[in-house]
Gaussian input, Z-matrix of N, CA and C with variables (Angstrom, degrees):
# hf/3-21g

backbone

0 1
 N
 C     1     B1
 C     2     B2     1     A1
 N     3     B3     2     A2     1     D1
 C     4     B4     3     A3     2     D2
 C     5     B5     4     A4     3     D3
 N     6     B6     5     A5     4     D4
 C     7     B7     6     A6     5     D5
 C     8     B8     7     A7     6     D6
 N     9     B9     8     A8     7     D7
 C    10    B10     9     A9     8     D8
 C    11    B11    10    A10     9     D9
 N    12    B12    11    A11    10    D10
 C    13    B13    12    A12    11    D11
 C    14    B14    13    A13    12    D12
 N    15    B15    14    A14    13    D13
 C    16    B16    15    A15    14    D14
 C    17    B17    16    A16    15    D15
 N    18    B18    17    A17    16    D16
 C    19    B19    18    A18    17    D17
 C    20    B20    19    A19    18    D18
 N    21    B21    20    A20    19    D19
 C    22    B22    21    A21    20    D20
 C    23    B23    22    A22    21    D21
 N    24    B24    23    A23    22    D22
 C    25    B25    24    A24    23    D23
 C    26    B26    25    A25    24    D24
 N    27    B27    26    A26    25    D25
 C    28    B28    27    A27    26    D26
 C    29    B29    28    A28    27    D27
 N    30    B30    29    A29    28    D28
 C    31    B31    30    A30    29    D29
 C    32    B32    31    A31    30    D30
 N    33    B33    32    A32    31    D31
 C    34    B34    33    A33    32    D32
 C    35    B35    34    A34    33    D33
 N    36    B36    35    A35    34    D34
 C    37    B37    36    A36    35    D35
 C    38    B38    37    A37    36    D36
 N    39    B39    38    A38    37    D37
 C    40    B40    39    A39    38    D38
 C    41    B41    40    A40    39    D39
 N    42    B42    41    A41    40    D40
 C    43    B43    42    A42    41    D41
 C    44    B44    43    A43    42    D42
 N    45    B45    44    A44    43    D43
 C    46    B46    45    A45    44    D44
 C    47    B47    46    A46    45    D45
 N    48    B48    47    A47    46    D46
 C    49    B49    48    A48    47    D47
 C    50    B50    49    A49    48    D48
 N    51    B51    50    A50    49    D49
 C    52    B52    51    A51    50    D50
 C    53    B53    52    A52    51    D51
 N    54    B54    53    A53    52    D52
 C    55    B55    54    A54    53    D53
 C    56    B56    55    A55    54    D54
 N    57    B57    56    A56    55    D55
 C    58    B58    57    A57    56    D56
 C    59    B59    58    A58    57    D57
 N    60    B60    59    A59    58    D58
 C    61    B61    60    A60    59    D59
 C    62    B62    61    A61    60    D60
 N    63    B63    62    A62    61    D61
 C    64    B64    63    A63    62    D62
 C    65    B65    64    A64    63    D63
 N    66    B66    65    A65    64    D64
 C    67    B67    66    A66    65    D65
 C    68    B68    67    A67    66    D66
 N    69    B69    68    A68    67    D67
 C    70    B70    69    A69    68    D68
 C    71    B71    70    A70    69    D69
 N    72    B72    71    A71    70    D70
 C    73    B73    72    A72    71    D71
 C    74    B74    73    A73    72    D72
 N    75    B75    74    A74    73    D73
 C    76    B76    75    A75    74    D74
 C    77    B77    76    A76    75    D75
 N    78    B78    77    A77    76    D76
 C    79    B79    78    A78    77    D77
 C    80    B80    79    A79    78    D78
 N    81    B81    80    A80    79    D79
 C    82    B82    81    A81    80    D80
 C    83    B83    82    A82    81    D81
 N    84    B84    83    A83    82    D82
 C    85    B85    84    A84    83    D83
 C    86    B86    85    A85    84    D84
 N    87    B87    86    A86    85    D85
 C    88    B88    87    A87    86    D86
 C    89    B89    88    A88    87    D87
 N    90    B90    89    A89    88    D88
 C    91    B91    90    A90    89    D89
 C    92    B92    91    A91    90    D90
 N    93    B93    92    A92    91    D91
 C    94    B94    93    A93    92    D92
 C    95    B95    94    A94    93    D93
 N    96    B96    95    A95    94    D94
 C    97    B97    96    A96    95    D95
 C    98    B98    97    A97    96    D96
 N    99    B99    98    A98    97    D97
 C   100   B100    99    A99    98    D98
 C   101   B101   100   A100    99    D99
 N   102   B102   101   A101   100   D100
 C   103   B103   102   A102   101   D101
 C   104   B104   103   A103   102   D102
 N   105   B105   104   A104   103   D103
 C   106   B106   105   A105   104   D104
 C   107   B107   106   A106   105   D105
 N   108   B108   107   A107   106   D106
 C   109   B109   108   A108   107   D107
 C   110   B110   109   A109   108   D108
 N   111   B111   110   A110   109   D109
 C   112   B112   111   A111   110   D110
 C   113   B113   112   A112   111   D111
 N   114   B114   113   A113   112   D112
 C   115   B115   114   A114   113   D113
 C   116   B116   115   A115   114   D114
 N   117   B117   116   A116   115   D115
 C   118   B118   117   A117   116   D116
 C   119   B119   118   A118   117   D117
 N   120   B120   119   A119   118   D118
 C   121   B121   120   A120   119   D119
 C   122   B122   121   A121   120   D120
 N   123   B123   122   A122   121   D121
 C   124   B124   123   A123   122   D122
 C   125   B125   124   A124   123   D123
 N   126   B126   125   A125   124   D124
 C   127   B127   126   A126   125   D125
 C   128   B128   127   A127   126   D126
 N   129   B129   128   A128   127   D127
 C   130   B130   129   A129   128   D128
 C   131   B131   130   A130   129   D129
 N   132   B132   131   A131   130   D130
 C   133   B133   132   A132   131   D131
 C   134   B134   133   A133   132   D132
 N   135   B135   134   A134   133   D133
 C   136   B136   135   A135   134   D134
 C   137   B137   136   A136   135   D135
 N   138   B138   137   A137   136   D136
 C   139   B139   138   A138   137   D137
 C   140   B140   139   A139   138   D138
 N   141   B141   140   A140   139   D139
 C   142   B142   141   A141   140   D140
 C   143   B143   142   A142   141   D141
 N   144   B144   143   A143   142   D142
 C   145   B145   144   A144   143   D143
 C   146   B146   145   A145   144   D144
 N   147   B147   146   A146   145   D145
 C   148   B148   147   A147   146   D146
 C   149   B149   148   A148   147   D147
 N   150   B150   149   A149   148   D148
 C   151   B151   150   A150   149   D149
 C   152   B152   151   A151   150   D150
 N   153   B153   152   A152   151   D151
 C   154   B154   153   A153   152   D152
 C   155   B155   154   A154   153   D153
 N   156   B156   155   A155   154   D154
 C   157   B157   156   A156   155   D155
 C   158   B158   157   A157   156   D156
 N   159   B159   158   A158   157   D157
 C   160   B160   159   A159   158   D158
 C   161   B161   160   A160   159   D159
 N   162   B162   161   A161   160   D160
 C   163   B163   162   A162   161   D161
 C   164   B164   163   A163   162   D162
 N   165   B165   164   A164   163   D163
 C   166   B166   165   A165   164   D164
 C   167   B167   166   A166   165   D165
 N   168   B168   167   A167   166   D166
 C   169   B169   168   A168   167   D167
 C   170   B170   169   A169   168   D168
 N   171   B171   170   A170   169   D169
 C   172   B172   171   A171   170   D170
 C   173   B173   172   A172   171   D171
 N   174   B174   173   A173   172   D172
 C   175   B175   174   A174   173   D173
 C   176   B176   175   A175   174   D174
 N   177   B177   176   A176   175   D175
 C   178   B178   177   A177   176   D176
 C   179   B179   178   A178   177   D177
 N   180   B180   179   A179   178   D178
 C   181   B181   180   A180   179   D179
 C   182   B182   181   A181   180   D180
 N   183   B183   182   A182   181   D181
 C   184   B184   183   A183   182   D182
 C   185   B185   184   A184   183   D183
 N   186   B186   185   A185   184   D184
 C   187   B187   186   A186   185   D185
 C   188   B188   187   A187   186   D186
 N   189   B189   188   A188   187   D187
 C   190   B190   189   A189   188   D188
 C   191   B191   190   A190   189   D189
 N   192   B192   191   A191   190   D190
 C   193   B193   192   A192   191   D191
 C   194   B194   193   A193   192   D192
 N   195   B195   194   A194   193   D193
 C   196   B196   195   A195   194   D194
 C   197   B197   196   A196   195   D195
 N   198   B198   197   A197   196   D196
 C   199   B199   198   A198   197   D197
 C   200   B200   199   A199   198   D198
 N   201   B201   200   A200   199   D199
 C   202   B202   201   A201   200   D200
 C   203   B203   202   A202   201   D201
 N   204   B204   203   A203   202   D202
 C   205   B205   204   A204   203   D203
 C   206   B206   205   A205   204   D204
 N   207   B207   206   A206   205   D205
 C   208   B208   207   A207   206   D206
 C   209   B209   208   A208   207   D207
 N   210   B210   209   A209   208   D208
 C   211   B211   210   A210   209   D209
 C   212   B212   211   A211   210   D210
 N   213   B213   212   A212   211   D211
 C   214   B214   213   A213   212   D212
 C   215   B215   214   A214   213   D213
 N   216   B216   215   A215   214   D214
 C   217   B217   216   A216   215   D215
 C   218   B218   217   A217   216   D216
 N   219   B219   218   A218   217   D217
 C   220   B220   219   A219   218   D218
 C   221   B221   220   A220   219   D219
 N   222   B222   221   A221   220   D220
 C   223   B223   222   A222   221   D221
 C   224   B224   223   A223   222   D222
 N   225   B225   224   A224   223   D223
 C   226   B226   225   A225   224   D224
 C   227   B227   226   A226   225   D225
 N   228   B228   227   A227   226   D226
 C   229   B229   228   A228   227   D227
 C   230   B230   229   A229   228   D228
 N   231   B231   230   A230   229   D229
 C   232   B232   231   A231   230   D230
 C   233   B233   232   A232   231   D231
 N   234   B234   233   A233   232   D232
 C   235   B235   234   A234   233   D233
 C   236   B236   235   A235   234   D234
 N   237   B237   236   A236   235   D235
 C   238   B238   237   A237   236   D236
 C   239   B239   238   A238   237   D237
 N   240   B240   239   A239   238   D238
 C   241   B241   240   A240   239   D239
 C   242   B242   241   A241   240   D240
 N   243   B243   242   A242   241   D241
 C   244   B244   243   A243   242   D242
 C   245   B245   244   A244   243   D243
 N   246   B246   245   A245   244   D244
 C   247   B247   246   A246   245   D245
 C   248   B248   247   A247   246   D246
 N   249   B249   248   A248   247   D247
 C   250   B250   249   A249   248   D248
 C   251   B251   250   A250   249   D249
 N   252   B252   251   A251   250   D250
 C   253   B253   252   A252   251   D251
 C   254   B254   253   A253   252   D252
 N   255   B255   254   A254   253   D253
 C   256   B256   255   A255   254   D254
 C   257   B257   256   A256   255   D255
 N   258   B258   257   A257   256   D256
 C   259   B259   258   A258   257   D257
 C   260   B260   259   A259   258   D258
 N   261   B261   260   A260   259   D259
 C   262   B262   261   A261   260   D260
 C   263   B263   262   A262   261   D261
 N   264   B264   263   A263   262   D262
 C   265   B265   264   A264   263   D263
 C   266   B266   265   A265   264   D264
 N   267   B267   266   A266   265   D265
 C   268   B268   267   A267   266   D266
 C   269   B269   268   A268   267   D267

   B1=1.4462
   B2=1.5206
   B3=1.2910
   B4=1.4623
   B5=1.5326
   B6=1.3240
   B7=1.4616
   B8=1.5285
   B9=1.3255
   B10=1.4672
   B11=1.5310
   B12=1.3236
   B13=1.4674
   B14=1.5283
   B15=1.3302
   B16=1.4622
   B17=1.5277
   B18=1.3135
   B19=1.4603
   B20=1.5249
   B21=1.3203
   B22=1.4668
   B23=1.5270
   B24=1.3276
   B25=1.4720
   B26=1.5275
   B27=1.3250
   B28=1.4672
   B29=1.5262
   B30=1.3257
   B31=1.4645
   B32=1.5257
   B33=1.3152
   B34=1.4657
   B35=1.5338
   B36=1.3192
   B37=1.4700
   B38=1.5302
   B39=1.3405
   B40=1.4658
   B41=1.5259
   B42=1.3077
   B43=1.4650
   B44=1.5284
   B45=1.3214
   B46=1.4587
   B47=1.5245
   B48=1.3244
   B49=1.4585
   B50=1.5142
   B51=1.3223
   B52=1.4577
   B53=1.5374
   B54=1.3467
   B55=1.4609
   B56=1.5249
   B57=1.3324
   B58=1.4547
   B59=1.5268
   B60=1.3220
   B61=1.4627
   B62=1.5276
   B63=1.3230
   B64=1.4578
   B65=1.5085
   B66=1.3277
   B67=1.4617
   B68=1.5305
   B69=1.3219
   B70=1.4556
   B71=1.5194
   B72=1.3390
   B73=1.4609
   B74=1.5185
   B75=1.3419
   B76=1.4637
   B77=1.5194
   B78=1.3269
   B79=1.4676
   B80=1.5210
   B81=1.3337
   B82=1.4649
   B83=1.5031
   B84=1.3416
   B85=1.4665
   B86=1.5180
   B87=1.3302
   B88=1.4611
   B89=1.5209
   B90=1.3401
   B91=1.4609
   B92=1.5252
   B93=1.3278
   B94=1.4639
   B95=1.5266
   B96=1.3354
   B97=1.4621
   B98=1.5270
   B99=1.3348
   B100=1.4587
   B101=1.5066
   B102=1.3374
   B103=1.4717
   B104=1.5233
   B105=1.3319
   B106=1.4537
   B107=1.5201
   B108=1.3032
   B109=1.4580
   B110=1.5209
   B111=1.3066
   B112=1.4579
   B113=1.5214
   B114=1.3157
   B115=1.4626
   B116=1.5197
   B117=1.3112
   B118=1.4587
   B119=1.5205
   B120=1.3196
   B121=1.4572
   B122=1.5203
   B123=1.3145
   B124=1.4644
   B125=1.5181
   B126=1.3271
   B127=1.4614
   B128=1.5202
   B129=1.3406
   B130=1.4636
   B131=1.5277
   B132=1.3068
   B133=1.4659
   B134=1.5230
   B135=1.3140
   B136=1.4697
   B137=1.5300
   B138=1.3272
   B139=1.4667
   B140=1.5248
   B141=1.3382
   B142=1.4706
   B143=1.5209
   B144=1.3390
   B145=1.4647
   B146=1.5187
   B147=1.3254
   B148=1.4654
   B149=1.5350
   B150=1.3276
   B151=1.4566
   B152=1.5282
   B153=1.3188
   B154=1.4579
   B155=1.5240
   B156=1.3261
   B157=1.4654
   B158=1.5217
   B159=1.3045
   B160=1.4623
   B161=1.5161
   B162=1.3151
   B163=1.4747
   B164=1.5214
   B165=1.3269
   B166=1.4612
   B167=1.5203
   B168=1.3237
   B169=1.4723
   B170=1.5167
   B171=1.3157
   B172=1.4617
   B173=1.5299
   B174=1.3295
   B175=1.4669
   B176=1.5140
   B177=1.3119
   B178=1.4632
   B179=1.5265
   B180=1.3165
   B181=1.4633
   B182=1.5276
   B183=1.3346
   B184=1.4657
   B185=1.5235
   B186=1.3284
   B187=1.4648
   B188=1.5298
   B189=1.3440
   B190=1.4714
   B191=1.5246
   B192=1.3309
   B193=1.4626
   B194=1.5213
   B195=1.3248
   B196=1.4673
   B197=1.5235
   B198=1.3342
   B199=1.4656
   B200=1.5306
   B201=1.3299
   B202=1.4602
   B203=1.5238
   B204=1.3169
   B205=1.4621
   B206=1.5181
   B207=1.3108
   B208=1.4612
   B209=1.5170
   B210=1.3063
   B211=1.4531
   B212=1.5182
   B213=1.3095
   B214=1.4579
   B215=1.5218
   B216=1.3219
   B217=1.4569
   B218=1.5225
   B219=1.3016
   B220=1.4647
   B221=1.5257
   B222=1.3097
   B223=1.4611
   B224=1.5196
   B225=1.3076
   B226=1.4616
   B227=1.5340
   B228=1.3265
   B229=1.4627
   B230=1.5232
   B231=1.3192
   B232=1.4598
   B233=1.5219
   B234=1.3190
   B235=1.4593
   B236=1.5229
   B237=1.3174
   B238=1.4699
   B239=1.5254
   B240=1.3050
   B241=1.4618
   B242=1.5262
   B243=1.3361
   B244=1.4661
   B245=1.5377
   B246=1.3190
   B247=1.4642
   B248=1.5108
   B249=1.3183
   B250=1.4580
   B251=1.5283
   B252=1.3174
   B253=1.4675
   B254=1.5150
   B255=1.3242
   B256=1.4608
   B257=1.5230
   B258=1.3285
   B259=1.4636
   B260=1.5286
   B261=1.3019
   B262=1.4592
   B263=1.5192
   B264=1.3232
   B265=1.4582
   B266=1.5179
   B267=1.3234
   B268=1.4753
   B269=1.4921
   A1=107.94
   A2=116.10
   A3=120.93
   A4=109.86
   A5=116.25
   A6=120.08
   A7=110.68
   A8=116.14
   A9=120.22
   A10=110.66
   A11=116.71
   A12=120.31
   A13=110.41
   A14=116.44
   A15=120.22
   A16=110.42
   A17=116.87
   A18=120.41
   A19=111.25
   A20=117.92
   A21=120.92
   A22=111.02
   A23=116.55
   A24=120.53
   A25=109.32
   A26=117.25
   A27=121.60
   A28=110.76
   A29=116.72
   A30=120.51
   A31=111.30
   A32=116.92
   A33=121.84
   A34=111.11
   A35=117.48
   A36=121.90
   A37=111.07
   A38=115.99
   A39=122.26
   A40=110.83
   A41=114.73
   A42=123.51
   A43=112.16
   A44=116.27
   A45=119.77
   A46=112.54
   A47=118.17
   A48=121.66
   A49=113.83
   A50=116.86
   A51=121.35
   A52=108.53
   A53=116.90
   A54=119.35
   A55=111.52
   A56=116.94
   A57=119.53
   A58=111.00
   A59=117.55
   A60=120.31
   A61=110.86
   A62=115.07
   A63=120.59
   A64=116.08
   A65=118.84
   A66=119.35
   A67=109.25
   A68=115.02
   A69=121.25
   A70=110.92
   A71=117.03
   A72=121.32
   A73=109.34
   A74=116.54
   A75=122.37
   A76=108.36
   A77=116.55
   A78=121.49
   A79=107.66
   A80=116.62
   A81=122.14
   A82=108.93
   A83=116.64
   A84=119.84
   A85=110.72
   A86=114.51
   A87=122.62
   A88=107.92
   A89=117.11
   A90=118.94
   A91=109.34
   A92=117.05
   A93=121.44
   A94=113.39
   A95=117.11
   A96=119.57
   A97=112.21
   A98=117.37
   A99=121.05
   A100=114.46
   A101=118.23
   A102=120.56
   A103=108.35
   A104=115.18
   A105=118.98
   A106=111.99
   A107=114.92
   A108=122.31
   A109=107.88
   A110=116.23
   A111=121.96
   A112=107.70
   A113=116.21
   A114=121.89
   A115=107.14
   A116=116.04
   A117=120.85
   A118=109.77
   A119=114.29
   A120=121.31
   A121=106.47
   A122=115.39
   A123=122.95
   A124=109.44
   A125=115.86
   A126=120.24
   A127=111.30
   A128=116.88
   A129=119.49
   A130=110.49
   A131=115.46
   A132=121.08
   A133=110.30
   A134=116.70
   A135=120.82
   A136=111.26
   A137=117.31
   A138=120.16
   A139=110.79
   A140=117.13
   A141=120.45
   A142=109.88
   A143=117.33
   A144=121.28
   A145=111.67
   A146=117.44
   A147=120.86
   A148=110.33
   A149=116.76
   A150=120.59
   A151=110.62
   A152=116.67
   A153=121.16
   A154=111.55
   A155=116.91
   A156=121.09
   A157=113.02
   A158=117.61
   A159=121.86
   A160=111.63
   A161=115.74
   A162=121.37
   A163=114.11
   A164=118.04
   A165=118.71
   A166=111.96
   A167=117.19
   A168=119.77
   A169=111.00
   A170=116.60
   A171=121.24
   A172=110.63
   A173=116.67
   A174=120.78
   A175=111.25
   A176=117.40
   A177=121.06
   A178=109.97
   A179=117.18
   A180=120.07
   A181=110.42
   A182=117.12
   A183=121.36
   A184=111.96
   A185=117.23
   A186=121.13
   A187=111.99
   A188=116.77
   A189=122.85
   A190=113.51
   A191=116.01
   A192=122.25
   A193=108.13
   A194=116.83
   A195=121.37
   A196=109.98
   A197=117.42
   A198=119.97
   A199=110.75
   A200=116.56
   A201=120.47
   A202=111.49
   A203=115.48
   A204=120.48
   A205=106.58
   A206=116.63
   A207=120.90
   A208=110.29
   A209=115.28
   A210=121.50
   A211=106.85
   A212=116.32
   A213=120.75
   A214=108.41
   A215=114.92
   A216=121.91
   A217=109.14
   A218=117.05
   A219=121.20
   A220=108.22
   A221=116.29
   A222=121.28
   A223=109.82
   A224=114.89
   A225=121.30
   A226=110.19
   A227=116.67
   A228=120.69
   A229=109.63
   A230=117.08
   A231=122.96
   A232=108.64
   A233=116.32
   A234=122.63
   A235=106.64
   A236=117.45
   A237=121.33
   A238=107.13
   A239=116.21
   A240=122.45
   A241=111.22
   A242=117.82
   A243=121.40
   A244=114.95
   A245=119.21
   A246=121.15
   A247=113.67
   A248=118.08
   A249=122.60
   A250=111.87
   A251=117.11
   A252=120.86
   A253=113.55
   A254=118.23
   A255=119.56
   A256=112.64
   A257=118.30
   A258=122.17
   A259=112.63
   A260=118.30
   A261=121.51
   A262=110.44
   A263=115.70
   A264=121.67
   A265=106.89
   A266=116.08
   A267=119.47
   A268=110.52
   D1=129.43
   D2=176.92
   D3=-87.51
   D4=168.42
   D5=176.74
   D6=-61.55
   D7=-38.80
   D8=178.73
   D9=-63.62
   D10=-42.39
   D11=178.33
   D12=-62.97
   D13=-43.19
   D14=178.55
   D15=-59.82
   D16=-46.03
   D17=-179.17
   D18=-63.21
   D19=-38.12
   D20=177.36
   D21=-63.72
   D22=-44.39
   D23=178.56
   D24=-65.83
   D25=-43.70
   D26=-178.92
   D27=-57.95
   D28=-43.84
   D29=179.17
   D30=-66.04
   D31=-40.95
   D32=-179.77
   D33=-66.39
   D34=-42.03
   D35=-179.75
   D36=-70.15
   D37=-30.41
   D38=-177.46
   D39=58.32
   D40=47.81
   D41=-178.43
   D42=-54.11
   D43=-47.51
   D44=-175.97
   D45=-73.78
   D46=-38.41
   D47=-177.68
   D48=-79.00
   D49=-27.27
   D50=-177.67
   D51=-142.77
   D52=74.35
   D53=-177.13
   D54=-59.02
   D55=138.68
   D56=178.89
   D57=-70.75
   D58=147.46
   D59=178.38
   D60=-57.22
   D61=131.75
   D62=174.40
   D63=96.04
   D64=-12.92
   D65=-179.31
   D66=-76.18
   D67=137.22
   D68=179.05
   D69=-113.85
   D70=-38.86
   D71=-172.37
   D72=-152.58
   D73=141.23
   D74=176.58
   D75=-142.05
   D76=129.46
   D77=174.72
   D78=-138.77
   D79=140.99
   D80=-177.58
   D81=-134.55
   D82=138.68
   D83=178.62
   D84=-145.87
   D85=160.94
   D86=174.86
   D87=-121.68
   D88=141.63
   D89=173.49
   D90=-89.25
   D91=-178.40
   D92=-175.98
   D93=-63.86
   D94=-23.55
   D95=-179.80
   D96=-89.88
   D97=-2.84
   D98=178.98
   D99=96.45
   D100=-2.31
   D101=176.34
   D102=-72.31
   D103=146.56
   D104=-177.31
   D105=-113.45
   D106=159.47
   D107=176.61
   D108=-142.41
   D109=134.08
   D110=176.28
   D111=-119.41
   D112=134.56
   D113=173.92
   D114=-122.08
   D115=128.81
   D116=-179.71
   D117=-136.22
   D118=153.77
   D119=172.68
   D120=-123.00
   D121=128.38
   D122=-179.84
   D123=-123.81
   D124=154.46
   D125=177.36
   D126=-66.14
   D127=-32.77
   D128=178.60
   D129=-153.63
   D130=156.14
   D131=176.34
   D132=-63.99
   D133=-35.05
   D134=178.67
   D135=-61.49
   D136=-42.07
   D137=179.17
   D138=-66.20
   D139=-39.73
   D140=175.37
   D141=-60.07
   D142=-49.19
   D143=-178.99
   D144=-59.87
   D145=-40.60
   D146=178.57
   D147=-62.09
   D148=-44.11
   D149=178.77
   D150=-65.99
   D151=-48.37
   D152=-177.67
   D153=-60.37
   D154=-48.47
   D155=-176.58
   D156=-76.52
   D157=-13.45
   D158=178.74
   D159=-104.90
   D160=-94.62
   D161=-173.32
   D162=-61.96
   D163=-44.61
   D164=-174.16
   D165=-68.52
   D166=-49.37
   D167=179.72
   D168=-60.11
   D169=-43.61
   D170=179.85
   D171=-61.20
   D172=-44.61
   D173=179.48
   D174=-65.75
   D175=-37.15
   D176=179.42
   D177=-67.52
   D178=-39.51
   D179=178.01
   D180=-64.05
   D181=-42.83
   D182=-179.85
   D183=-62.71
   D184=-30.19
   D185=-177.12
   D186=-104.53
   D187=12.50
   D188=177.20
   D189=57.38
   D190=44.02
   D191=177.34
   D192=-115.36
   D193=131.70
   D194=178.44
   D195=-73.86
   D196=137.90
   D197=177.71
   D198=-61.08
   D199=140.08
   D200=179.84
   D201=-77.97
   D202=163.41
   D203=170.54
   D204=-82.21
   D205=133.35
   D206=-178.29
   D207=-116.06
   D208=145.15
   D209=173.34
   D210=-122.27
   D211=124.75
   D212=-178.18
   D213=-102.23
   D214=126.08
   D215=179.75
   D216=-120.71
   D217=142.91
   D218=175.78
   D219=-80.99
   D220=134.69
   D221=-178.59
   D222=-77.26
   D223=134.73
   D224=176.57
   D225=-89.34
   D226=-40.59
   D227=-176.82
   D228=-157.50
   D229=142.46
   D230=174.31
   D231=-125.48
   D232=133.28
   D233=170.78
   D234=-120.95
   D235=113.81
   D236=176.48
   D237=-96.81
   D238=101.73
   D239=-174.18
   D240=-89.20
   D241=159.18
   D242=-174.05
   D243=-54.25
   D244=-33.09
   D245=-179.59
   D246=-62.76
   D247=-18.10
   D248=-179.41
   D249=-64.55
   D250=-28.61
   D251=-176.45
   D252=-57.96
   D253=-32.79
   D254=-176.80
   D255=-71.16
   D256=-11.41
   D257=179.43
   D258=-100.96
   D259=0.03
   D260=-179.07
   D261=-62.64
   D262=140.47
   D263=173.47
   D264=-86.28
   D265=127.43
   D266=-177.53
   D267=-107.90

């Protein structure tokens, strides 16, 4: 996925304007070779699956982007530190 493809999907999903139920945190990055990594925190795996199989897959199809492979990990610990506030979507 290129940065342009990500931006097209992001606009189609309207993540910031209409956050999906259960999402807590989303971060996306690209390495120097162009590979991407997304890290997200959700309230439940079911809410992630509902979003992925609904809005995200549909948006990816509309923008001709192949769905990524996802690995779901259970969180051991979360620390939400004060610097996080400056990244909040308002």
